[in-house]
N, C-alpha and C positions, 0 to 999 in steps of 0.2 A: 643025312636028312635030305629028302627029295624036294623038288620044287613045290609039289603039292602040299608037303608037310611043313614048309618053311613058314615061320610066323610072319604076318603082314607087317610092313614097316610102321613104326610108331609115328603118330602125327607130330609135326614139327612143333616145338615149344616156342610159341610166339614171344612169351615173356623173356626168354633167353636172347632172342634176336633183338628185342627192344633194348635190353640191357647192354648188349654189344653196341647197338646203334648209339645209345647215350654215351658210352665210353668213347666212341669215335668223335662225337661232338665235343666231349671234354678234352680229348686229345688235340683236336683242331684248335680249340680255344687256347690251350696252353702253348701250342707251337707258335701261334700268331702273337700271343702276349709276350712270349720269350724272344721271338725273332724280329718283330716289326716295331715294337714299342720303343720310343726314344728314351734315353736314360733320364731326361728331365721331364718326362711326360706325367709323372706322378707328383702332385703337390705334397708338401710335408704334412698336411693335415686336411681335415674336412671330408666332404662326400667323395671326392676323387680318390683319396687314399682308401676309404672304406670300400669303394667299388673295386679297386685294384686288388685288395686283400680278398674280397669275395670271389673274384674271378680266379685268383691264384689258388684259393682253397678248393674250388670246384674242379679246376684243372688237375689238382693233385689226386683226384679220384680215378683218373683215366688208367694209369699203369697198374695199380692194385686190382682194378676191375678186369682189365685184360688178362692178367695173370690168373686171377681166381676163375674166370670163365674158361680159360684154356684148360685148367685142371678139371673143371666140371664137365666140359665138353668131351675131354678125353675119356673120362669114366663112362659117360653116356654113349659115346661111340663104341667103347669096348662092349657094352651091353648089346648094341645093335649087331656087332660082328659075332658075338656069342649066339644070338638068335639065328644068325645065318649059318651056323654050324662050324665056324672056324675054331680050331683048337687054341689053347692058351699060348703056345709057342708062336704060332702064326700071328696072333693078335699083338703079342709083345713086339714081334719083329716089325709089324706095321707101325706101331706106336713109335718105336725108335727111328724108323725111317722118316716118319712125319717130323720128328724133332730135328733130324738132320736137314730136312727140306726147309724148315723155318730158319735154321742157322744159315743155310745157303742164301736164303732171301735177305737176311740181315746183312750179309756180306755184299750181296748184290746191290742193295740200297746204298751202302757206303761207297761202293765202287762208282756207281752212277753219280753220286754227289761229288766224288773226287774228280771225275771227268768233267763235270760241269763247273768246278771251281778249282782246277789244278793250279791256277795262277795265284791262289791265295797262299801266303807264307805258312808253312806247316801243314798244308792240306794233306800231304801224304800220311802224316801221323794220325789223321782222322780215321784212317782205315782200321786203326787199332782200338778205336773206341768201343765201349760195351754199351749197347742200347737195349731197350726193352725187349726187342725180338730175340736178342741173344739170351736173355734171361728166361724168356718164354720157352725157347728151345731147350735150355738146361732144365727148366721145371718139368717139361714134357718128358725128357729123358729120365729124370729121377722118378716121375710118376709111372713111366713104363716099367721101371724096375721094381717099384714098390707096390703098385696096385693093379696094373693091367694084367689080365690073365688069371687073377686070383678070384676065389669066391667073393661075392660082392661085399658082404659084411667085413670080411678079413681085409680086403683091399682098402676099404675106406678107413679101417682102424690103423693099418700099417702106414697109409699116407698121412693120417692125422698125427700119428706118433712121430713120423719123420719130420713133419712140419713143425711140431712143437719142439723137437730137438734142435732144428735150425734156429728157431726164434730164441731159445734159451742159450744157445751157443754163440749167438751173434756178438754180445758184449765181450765174451771171452776171446773170440777171434780178433775183434777190434783192439782189445788190450794187448794181445800178443803182437799184432802188427805194429801198433803204436810204439811198443817197447822196442821192437826189432829195428824199426826205421821210422823215426819221427818225421813230422812235416819238413820237407826240404831235404831229406836224407838222400844218400847216393842211390838207394834202390828206386827212388821215385823219379830218377832222371827220365825224361820223355823218350819213349821208344825202346828202352831196355826191357829184356824179357821179364825181369822182376817187376817192373812198373806195370806191364800188362797183367801179370799174375795178381798183383795187388788190386788192379782194377776189377778183375773178375771176382775176387773174393770179397772186396770191401769198398769198391767204388772209389779208388784213388783218383782224385781230381788232377787235371781236367780230363783224364782218360775215360771216366765213366760217370754216369748219373745213376745207373742201376747196376746191381751186382748180385752175387749169389746169396750173401747174407745181408738181410733176411728176406729179400724179395722172393726167392724161390718158394718160401713158405706159403705165399699167397696161392700159388698153383696147387700145392699139396693140400691147402685148406679147401680148395674147390673140389679136389678128388674126395676128400673126407666128407664133404657135404652132399655128395652125389645121391646117397640113399633118400634124402628128402626130395630130390628132383625126379626120382623114378616113378613115383605114384602121381595121383591127382594133385592139383594145386593145394598147397597148405601154407597160405600166407601167414597165419598166426604162428605156426611152428617156426617159420623162418624169422618172423619178428622176434619171437622169444629168444632164438639163438643169437640174433643180432644184438638184442638188448643185453644179453648175458656177456657177450664178448666186449661190448663197449663199456659196460659197468665194471667188469674186472679190470680192463685197461685203465679206466678213469681212476678207480680206487687205488690200484698199485702205483700209479704215477704220483699219487700223493703220499705214498709211504717213503721212508728213507731208502736211499739207493742200496741195492743189494750187491751190485757189481762195482768193482774199483773204477772201471771205465764205462760210463753210461751216459750216452748222448741221446736225448729224447728223439730228435729228428732222424737219427741215423742208426742207432743200435738198440734202443729201448724196446723190450717186449710190450710195454704199455702202448707205445705208438702203434705197433703192429696190431694189437687187439682192437684198439679204437678204430683204426682205419678199416680193418676187416669187418667190424661191427657196422660201419657205414655202408660198406659194399653189400653185406648181407641184408641190411635194412632196405636197400634199393631193390634187391630181389624180392623181398616181402611185399613192397609197394607195387611192383609190377605184376606179381602173381595175383594181386587183388584186382587187377584190371581185366575185364572180360575179353575174350577173343574177338568179340564183335567190334572192339575198338580198332581192329586191324584196318577197317575201312578208311580211317583217318590217319593211321600210323603206318601206312604202307611204305612211305618214304623212309621211316625210321627202320623198318624191317629190312629194307634194301641195304641200308648202311650197315646193319648188323650182319647180314649174310655176306657182304663183301668187305668185312672189316679189314682184312689183310690188304686188299687193293686200296682201301681208303687210307691205310697207314702209309703205304708206299707213295701214294699221290700227295698226301699231306706233307710228308717229310721233304720230298723233292721240290714241291711248289713253294713251301714256306722257307726252306733254308738254301735252296739251290740258287744258281746264278740268275734265274729269271726274276727272283725277288730282290735283287740288289737295289733297285730304285727306292724300295720302301723299308729295307732292313734298318732297324734302329732309328727310324725317322718319323714315326707316326705319333700323334697325340693319343691320349687314352680313348677319346671318341673315335678317332680314325682307326685305332686298333680294334675297337668293337665292330666297326663297319667292316674291317678286314676279316674278322671272324665270320661274319654273316656271308661275305663274298666267298671265302674259302670253303665254308660248309656247302654252299650251293654248287661251287665248282667240283668239290669232291663227290657230291651226290651225282652230278652229271657224269663224271668219269665212271663211277660205279654202275650207273645205269647203262652207259655205253658198253662197259665190259660185260655186264650180264647179258645184254642183247647179242653181243658178239659171240659169247659162249653158246647161247641158244641157237644162233644161226649155224655155228660150227656143228653142234649136235644134230641139227636137222639135215644138214648137207652131208655130214660124214658120221652116220650112226655107228656106234660101237657094236661090233658083232660079238655075240656070245661064243666064247671059245669052249673047248671040252671041259676045262676045269670049272668055268662059270656055270655051264649047264649042269655039271655034276653037283655043284653046290645047291 
């Protein structure tokens, strides 16, 4: 395909940037709530407890949203590379390389946190933690193997089938690991290879909050939903899909347990479907917002475009040594004020980073090589 025959780039999907931006805000909210709130800041009852539960519930949408949008964006990026004339092998190789880049960034974040808090007892073991970026990298790698480079319909179907398999297998994996090594067992000793393996598979605490089962399925669900995102906005179709996922999850949660080991918050397919339904519902709502709203949502779009920079900034500023004076010491009101301050600071960092990148491109424009010209 020559340059004159290449398809023009597709317009940026603002609703996707907005959803990424909201996920950034949810993430910041959860990080501050988790890191800065004093243990006795929540009263045993009343409006304060209700506000805390609401904040925790909203913060719980950040990680599923990031994973889902990672899979969705990977599928859309694959379409763009196909339009540029790249063959399936090259596209799959690029997708795998991107997964490795995300994994390297995850390790880089932990190394920086370690250097900033190496004085803390057990800080070295924090390098072995499994965070959401690790799971995103794993999800992108699985997506590269299941859907990237394949015909669009087939890729979505294979990704959806793989995601369903992960969800249905999660209680079985949990039961096998629980039987193999119960809580406090020798395999869970901090720092042992088996402990790290359990963390990757099933979130062995305190080594991991996120893990392969069943979190990777959110990324695969994003890949499976990509056909709905390729055409014009279809908020009603997204809403129908969201309602179906949530309804099935809600109904199955009220049925007798099918699995011998089934924990709603960690292994249940019902939990996955209900959380996926909420994420899809947010997509439906944002698709109903016209692009003209970008005039007032430009700041949210920026957070969405620079979501990776926002993640790195939020983690280091919230949990790093710079936050020691407020860690675990704020009232609920102070924590909410901290959320606003951290959101503003993260936005400022993302703005500075984007301007720095624009300056770099203007001063050092990338030259078209022979391969780029041929494409």
